[in-house]
C-alpha positions in Angstrom: 8.1 -80.9 -21.4 8.2 -77.1 -21.3 11.0 -75.1 -20.0 11.2 -71.1 -19.4 14.3 -69.6 -20.6 15.8 -66.0 -20.1 19.2 -64.1 -19.8 19.7 -60.9 -17.6 23.6 -60.4 -17.2 25.7 -57.6 -16.1 28.9 -57.3 -14.2 28.9 -54.2 -12.4 32.0 -52.2 -11.6 30.6 -49.9 -8.7 33.6 -47.6 -8.9 32.9 -46.6 -12.3 31.0 -43.2 -12.9 29.3 -44.8 -16.3 25.5 -45.7 -15.5 24.3 -48.8 -17.3 20.8 -47.9 -18.8 18.6 -49.1 -21.7 20.9 -47.7 -24.3 23.9 -49.4 -23.0 21.9 -52.7 -23.2 20.6 -51.9 -26.4 24.3 -51.5 -27.7 25.1 -55.1 -26.6 21.9 -57.1 -26.4 18.3 -56.5 -25.6 16.1 -59.0 -27.2 12.6 -60.2 -26.5 10.8 -63.5 -27.0 11.6 -65.8 -30.0 14.5 -63.4 -30.9 16.5 -65.0 -28.2 16.3 -68.6 -29.8 17.2 -67.1 -33.2 20.2 -65.2 -32.1 21.7 -67.8 -29.9 21.2 -71.0 -31.3 24.5 -72.6 -32.3 26.8 -70.0 -30.4 29.3 -70.7 -28.0 27.3 -69.2 -25.1 25.2 -70.4 -22.0 22.2 -69.9 -24.1 23.4 -71.5 -27.0 24.2 -74.7 -25.0 20.7 -74.8 -23.3 19.1 -74.5 -26.9 21.2 -77.3 -28.1 20.2 -79.5 -25.2 16.5 -78.7 -25.6 16.6 -79.4 -29.3 18.1 -82.6 -28.6 15.6 -83.7 -26.0 12.4 -82.6 -27.6 12.0 -80.0 -25.0 9.7 -76.9 -25.7 11.5 -73.6 -24.7 9.4 -70.5 -23.7 11.7 -67.8 -24.4 11.4 -64.4 -22.5 14.3 -62.0 -22.5 18.1 -61.7 -23.5 19.6 -58.7 -21.8 23.4 -58.0 -21.6 25.4 -54.9 -21.5 29.3 -54.4 -21.3 30.3 -54.0 -17.8 30.5 -50.5 -16.4 28.6 -48.8 -13.3 25.5 -49.6 -11.5 22.3 -50.8 -13.7 19.8 -48.1 -13.7 16.7 -48.7 -11.5 14.5 -48.0 -14.6 16.3 -50.7 -16.8 16.4 -53.2 -14.0 12.9 -52.7 -13.1 11.7 -52.9 -16.8 13.6 -56.3 -17.7 12.6 -57.7 -14.3 8.9 -56.8 -14.9 8.9 -58.1 -18.5 10.4 -61.4 -17.4 8.0 -62.2 -14.5 5.2 -61.1 -16.5 6.3 -63.6 -19.4 6.8 -66.3 -16.6 3.4 -65.9 -15.2 1.9 -66.0 -18.8 3.7 -69.1 -19.7 1.4 -71.6 -18.2 2.4 -75.0 -16.9 6.2 -75.2 -16.5 8.6 -78.2 -16.0 11.5 -75.9 -15.2 13.2 -72.6 -15.4 16.6 -71.9 -17.2 18.3 -68.6 -16.3 21.5 -67.3 -17.8 22.8 -64.5 -15.3 26.2 -63.1 -14.3 26.2 -63.0 -10.6 27.7 -59.6 -10.1 25.0 -57.1 -11.1 24.5 -54.5 -9.0 21.3 -52.2 -9.8 20.7 -48.8 -8.3 19.3 -49.3 -4.8 20.3 -52.9 -4.6 23.4 -54.8 -3.7 22.3 -58.2 -5.2 20.5 -57.9 -8.4 20.4 -61.7 -9.0 19.3 -62.6 -5.5 16.5 -60.2 -6.0 15.6 -61.7 -9.4 15.8 -65.4 -8.1 13.6 -64.5 -5.3 11.0 -63.1 -7.5 11.2 -66.0 -10.0 11.0 -68.6 -7.0 7.8 -66.7 -5.7 6.2 -66.9 -9.3 6.8 -70.6 -10.0 6.5 -71.7 -6.5 8.7 -74.3 -4.7 8.3 -77.4 -6.8 9.3 -76.2 -10.1 13.3 -76.5 -10.6 15.4 -73.3 -11.3 18.7 -74.0 -12.8 21.0 -71.0 -13.3 24.5 -70.4 -15.3 26.7 -67.8 -13.4 29.8 -66.4 -14.5 33.1 -67.1 -13.1 33.3 -63.8 -11.4 29.8 -64.1 -9.7 29.7 -62.7 -6.1 27.4 -65.6 -4.9 25.2 -64.7 -2.1 23.0 -66.8 0.2 19.9 -65.5 -1.6 21.0 -66.9 -4.9 21.7 -70.4 -3.3 18.5 -70.5 -1.4 16.2 -69.4 -4.5 17.9 -71.6 -7.3 17.9 -75.1 -7.4 21.2 -75.5 -9.0 23.9 -73.0 -9.7 26.4 -73.8 -12.4 29.5 -71.6 -12.8 32.0 -71.3 -15.5 35.0 -73.3 -14.6 37.5 -71.4 -17.0 38.9 -67.8 -17.3 39.2 -67.2 -20.3 35.6 -68.2 -20.3 35.6 -70.7 -23.1 33.2 -73.2 -21.6 30.0 -71.0 -21.5 28.2 -73.5 -24.0 29.4 -76.6 -22.1 27.7 -74.7 -18.8 24.5 -74.2 -20.7 24.4 -77.9 -21.7 25.1 -78.8 -17.9 22.4 -76.6 -16.6 19.8 -77.7 -19.1 20.8 -81.7 -18.5 20.6 -81.2 -14.7 17.4 -79.4 -14.7 15.8 -82.1 -16.8 17.0 -84.7 -14.2 15.5 -82.7 -11.4 12.2 -82.2 -13.1 11.9 -85.8 -14.0 12.8 -87.0 -10.3 16.2 -88.5 -11.0 18.1 -86.1 -9.1 17.6 -84.4 -5.6 20.2 -81.7 -5.3 21.9 -81.1 -1.8 24.1 -78.0 -1.7 26.8 -76.6 0.4 28.1 -73.0 -0.1 31.1 -71.6 1.4 32.6 -67.8 1.4 36.1 -67.6 2.8 37.2 -64.1 3.5 39.1 -63.7 0.2 38.8 -61.1 -2.5 41.2 -62.1 -5.3 42.3 -59.5 -7.8 41.2 -60.3 -11.5 44.6 -60.9 -13.0 45.4 -63.5 -10.5 42.2 -65.6 -11.4 43.1 -67.0 -14.6 42.6 -71.1 -14.6 45.5 -71.8 -16.7 47.8 -71.9 -13.7 48.0 -70.5 -10.3 45.4 -71.1 -7.2 42.4 -71.3 -9.5 44.0 -74.2 -11.4 44.6 -76.1 -8.4 41.2 -75.4 -7.1 39.6 -76.6 -10.3 41.7 -79.6 -10.6 40.8 -80.5 -7.2 36.9 -79.9 -8.1 37.4 -82.1 -11.1 38.8 -84.9 -9.0 35.6 -84.4 -6.6 33.2 -84.4 -9.6 34.4 -88.1 -10.6 32.4 -89.1 -7.6 29.0 -90.1 -9.0 27.2 -88.7 -6.1 28.5 -85.2 -7.0 26.5 -83.2 -9.4 28.6 -80.4 -9.8 31.3 -78.2 -8.2 31.7 -74.4 -8.8 34.6 -72.4 -7.5 33.5 -68.8 -8.1 36.6 -66.3 -8.1 34.2 -63.4 -7.5 34.2 -59.8 -9.1 36.4 -57.6 -6.6 35.5 -54.3 -8.3 31.7 -54.6 -7.1 32.1 -53.0 -3.6 29.1 -55.0 -2.0 29.0 -57.3 1.3 29.2 -60.7 -0.7 32.1 -59.6 -3.2 34.8 -62.2 -3.4 35.5 -65.8 -3.8 33.0 -68.4 -3.0 32.5 -72.5 -3.1 29.2 -74.2 -4.3 29.1 -77.9 -4.1 26.0 -79.9 -5.3 25.4 -83.6 -4.7 22.5 -86.0 -5.3 21.1 -86.5 -1.9 23.9 -86.5 0.3 24.3 -83.1 2.4 27.3 -84.5 4.3 29.3 -85.2 1.3 28.4 -81.7 -0.3 29.6 -80.0 3.1 33.0 -81.9 3.3 33.9 -81.2 -0.1 32.9 -77.4 0.1 35.0 -77.4 3.2 38.1 -78.7 1.7 37.8 -76.4 -1.3 37.4 -73.1 1.0 40.2 -74.3 3.2 42.6 -74.8 0.0 41.7 -71.7 -1.6 42.7 -69.8 2.0 45.8 -71.8 2.0 46.9 -70.5 -1.2 45.5 -66.8 -0.9 48.9 -65.2 -1.5 49.2 -66.9 -4.7 46.4 -64.6 -6.0 48.4 -61.5 -5.7 49.5 -60.1 -8.9 52.3 -57.8 -10.1 53.2 -56.3 -13.6 55.8 -53.9 -15.0 55.2 -50.2 -15.3 54.3 -48.8 -18.8 57.9 -47.5 -19.7 59.3 -50.7 -18.8 56.8 -52.8 -20.5 57.1 -50.9 -23.7 60.9 -51.0 -23.8 60.7 -54.7 -23.1 58.3 -55.1 -26.0 60.5 -53.3 -28.4 63.5 -55.3 -27.6 62.0 -58.5 -28.1 62.4 -60.3 -31.5 59.6 -61.8 -33.3 56.1 -60.7 -33.5 53.6 -59.8 -32.3 54.3 -59.0 -28.7 50.9 -58.5 -26.9 50.9 -55.7 -24.3 48.0 -56.4 -22.0 46.4 -53.1 -20.8 44.8 -55.0 -17.7 43.7 -52.0 -15.8 41.7 -50.6 -18.7 39.5 -53.5 -19.3 36.0 -52.7 -20.6 35.4 -56.4 -19.6 35.9 -55.4 -16.0 33.8 -52.2 -16.0 36.7 -49.7 -17.1 36.0 -47.0 -19.8 38.6 -48.4 -22.2 39.7 -45.1 -23.0 43.0 -44.6 -20.7 46.0 -43.4 -22.7 49.4 -44.0 -20.9 50.4 -46.7 -23.0 49.7 -44.9 -26.3 51.5 -42.0 -24.9 54.6 -44.0 -24.2 54.5 -45.6 -27.7 54.3 -42.2 -29.3 56.8 -40.9 -27.1 59.3 -43.6 -28.4 58.1 -43.4 -31.9 57.0 -47.0 -31.9 55.9 -48.4 -35.4 54.3 -51.5 -36.6 51.8 -51.2 -33.7 48.4 -51.2 -32.9 46.1 -50.0 -30.2 43.0 -52.2 -29.9 40.5 -50.6 -29.1 40.2 -47.2 -27.5 36.8 -46.0 -26.9 36.1 -42.4 -28.0 32.8 -41.7 -29.9 33.9 -38.0 -30.5 37.1 -38.9 -32.1 35.3 -41.3 -34.3 32.8 -38.8 -35.4 35.8 -36.3 -36.3 37.4 -39.0 -38.5 33.8 -39.8 -40.2 33.6 -36.1 -40.9 37.4 -36.0 -42.3 36.8 -39.2 -44.5 39.0 -42.0 -45.4 42.6 -41.0 -46.3 42.3 -37.4 -44.7 44.8 -36.1 -42.3 43.7 -34.6 -39.1 44.9 -33.6 -35.7 42.9 -34.2 -32.6 42.8 -35.2 -28.9 41.9 -39.1 -28.4 41.2 -40.9 -25.2 41.1 -39.6 -21.5 37.5 -38.4 -21.6 36.1 -40.2 -18.5 38.6 -40.0 -16.0 41.8 -37.9 -16.9 43.1 -39.3 -13.3 43.8 -42.5 -15.4 45.5 -40.5 -18.4 44.7 -37.3 -20.1 43.6 -37.0 -23.7 46.6 -37.4 -26.3 47.0 -35.0 -29.1 47.9 -36.9 -32.3 48.1 -36.2 -35.9 47.2 -39.1 -38.2 45.5 -40.2 -41.4 42.1 -42.0 -41.4 43.1 -45.4 -42.6 39.7 -47.3 -42.6 36.0 -46.5 -41.4 33.4 -48.9 -40.7 30.1 -49.7 -38.8 31.9 -51.8 -36.1 29.9 -55.1 -36.9 32.0 -58.4 -37.1 31.5 -62.0 -36.0 33.5 -63.5 -33.0 35.6 -66.3 -34.4 37.6 -67.1 -31.4 37.2 -69.5 -28.6 34.9 -67.0 -26.6 31.4 -65.8 -28.1 32.0 -68.1 -31.1 29.4 -67.2 -33.8 27.8 -64.3 -32.1 27.9 -61.0 -33.6 30.0 -58.3 -32.2 29.0 -54.4 -32.5 31.5 -51.7 -31.5 29.5 -49.1 -33.3 31.1 -46.5 -35.9 34.7 -47.5 -35.9 37.6 -45.7 -37.2 41.4 -46.6 -37.8 43.9 -43.7 -37.2 47.4 -44.2 -38.6 50.0 -42.3 -36.7 53.3 -43.0 -38.5 52.3 -46.6 -38.6 51.1 -46.6 -35.0 47.5 -47.7 -35.6 44.9 -46.5 -33.0 41.4 -48.6 -33.7 38.7 -45.9 -32.2 35.5 -47.4 -31.4 32.0 -46.2 -30.4 30.7 -48.9 -28.2 32.8 -50.3 -25.4 34.0 -53.9 -25.7 37.2 -55.4 -24.6 39.7 -56.8 -27.0 39.2 -60.6 -26.7 39.2 -61.5 -30.2 41.8 -61.0 -33.0 38.9 -60.6 -35.4 38.4 -57.2 -33.7 41.6 -56.1 -35.5 41.3 -58.2 -38.8 38.0 -56.7 -39.5 39.4 -53.3 -39.9 41.9 -54.6 -42.3 44.8 -54.9 -39.9 46.8 -58.4 -39.8 47.5 -58.8 -36.1 50.1 -61.4 -36.8 52.1 -58.8 -38.9 52.3 -56.3 -36.1 55.3 -55.9 -33.8 53.1 -54.6 -31.0 49.4 -55.0 -30.3 48.0 -53.3 -27.2 45.0 -55.1 -26.1 42.4 -53.6 -23.4 41.8 -56.8 -21.6 42.6 -58.5 -18.1 42.6 -62.3 -19.0 40.0 -63.1 -21.8 42.3 -62.0 -24.6 44.7 -64.8 -23.7 42.1 -67.6 -25.3 42.7 -66.0 -28.7 45.8 -64.2 -28.6 48.1 -66.5 -26.9 48.2 -68.9 -30.1 49.3 -66.0 -32.3 51.5 -64.2 -29.9 55.4 -64.4 -29.7 55.2 -63.0 -26.3 52.8 -61.3 -23.7 53.5 -58.7 -21.2 50.9 -57.4 -18.7 51.3 -53.9 -18.0 50.8 -51.9 -14.7 48.9 -49.0 -16.1 46.3 -46.9 -14.4 42.5 -47.7 -14.9 39.4 -49.0 -13.0 40.0 -52.8 -13.6 43.5 -52.7 -11.9 44.5 -55.6 -10.0 45.9 -53.4 -7.5 43.1 -53.4 -4.8 45.1 -51.0 -2.7 44.0 -48.2 -5.4 40.2 -48.6 -4.4 38.3 -47.4 -1.5 36.0 -50.1 -0.2 33.2 -49.2 2.0 30.7 -52.0 1.6 32.5 -55.4 1.4 32.8 -57.7 4.5 35.7 -57.0 6.5 38.3 -58.3 7.3 38.9 -59.8 4.0 42.4 -60.7 2.3 44.2 -58.9 0.6 42.7 -55.6 1.9 43.4 -57.0 5.3 46.2 -59.7 6.4 43.5 -61.6 8.2 43.7 -64.9 10.0 40.9 -67.3 9.3 38.9 -68.7 12.1 
């Protein structure tokens, strides 16, 4: 059997002023052809899982493109057109195919489009025709649209947040695709969109409403007629019509069952809608509580400045407070500031310099902070992920410097990436377990690798573009009424 495989993934924060173009994709991942297979084989990713199944089943994979960028503002029209055109050209040149595997995100918003994945899937379906099955993996935060549902044979969403099941979803998508291709499975699907826009920090799956929903989904999947159940929490910071929670149920030839289960899940999500709401202590209170705790490390989660949610990763309010109180044995990981890195490189390891760091993209979320410190280390920013997420995949932070301000270490990076792996601290020579305080710029993903080593975790209500306080944003395109923007009654 011959199966086409490609990835095109971006989570777009439409409130961000940072465009996502070719340079941003090249900084994260932009690979063509066979490079895809070599880079992702054996990794804890959707592509890794797909490749594993293909190898085990003797399937020939026809690779096209692997394109991904760190979440930020809209994908530029030029980059979207380039990748889309290359993928479709490869598809047309591939010859006879038994199926198509796509690793997408589900919340990509290119310039001039509200639904990047829907547009891409529509074009792929037109290229292969109605008979060739298309199986797609989607992120837990996908804003699923009816276009995506109509054009794909099957959608498989991550079931965990932090996303520690990416490889499992890739294996699932590949396995089900082969079953459809050989006629052993006839998918019938149901899709529901209750008027819910859950804040990011209220979406974790270890507890709360998403745990309840996925426990229920797990019970449903024990029915042999049920192919898969996905509850997408959605990405609320993409101000598009279809942003928000959705339910997708696939059964084997039983539409009535799919509809019944989807209705039950949607009703359950709505019933527990207020459980998605999230609060956290303000900066001064959180820092004071962290310093008062015995044991280390105490993780301060800067959830509102999460590059994984499209924030720049350069806000300064937690750093400013740590400096004000004279905190020591502390590390801020990681502050995006290429100019500060260049200044540290020019000064050299061991040099002491005074400079402003952070606050360069949006001073409303924290102005630059003047610091005097010693350049502790310099590196090229390359490391290998060793935590539960992206295991085995190379990370690239660009030129990286550690500035030591009286034992308050600031890790300065040149490429935006959320702090979801302690290896991002270890690789610059800092032992995260020995620090009193670790500031991590991440909303939930950090928990997968940091909870096992943390004495305590405190989420912080600091300013930023990934805040879970949705009242801080002006929505103009999302469907209304929708909770929690509106206290709406269902029906």
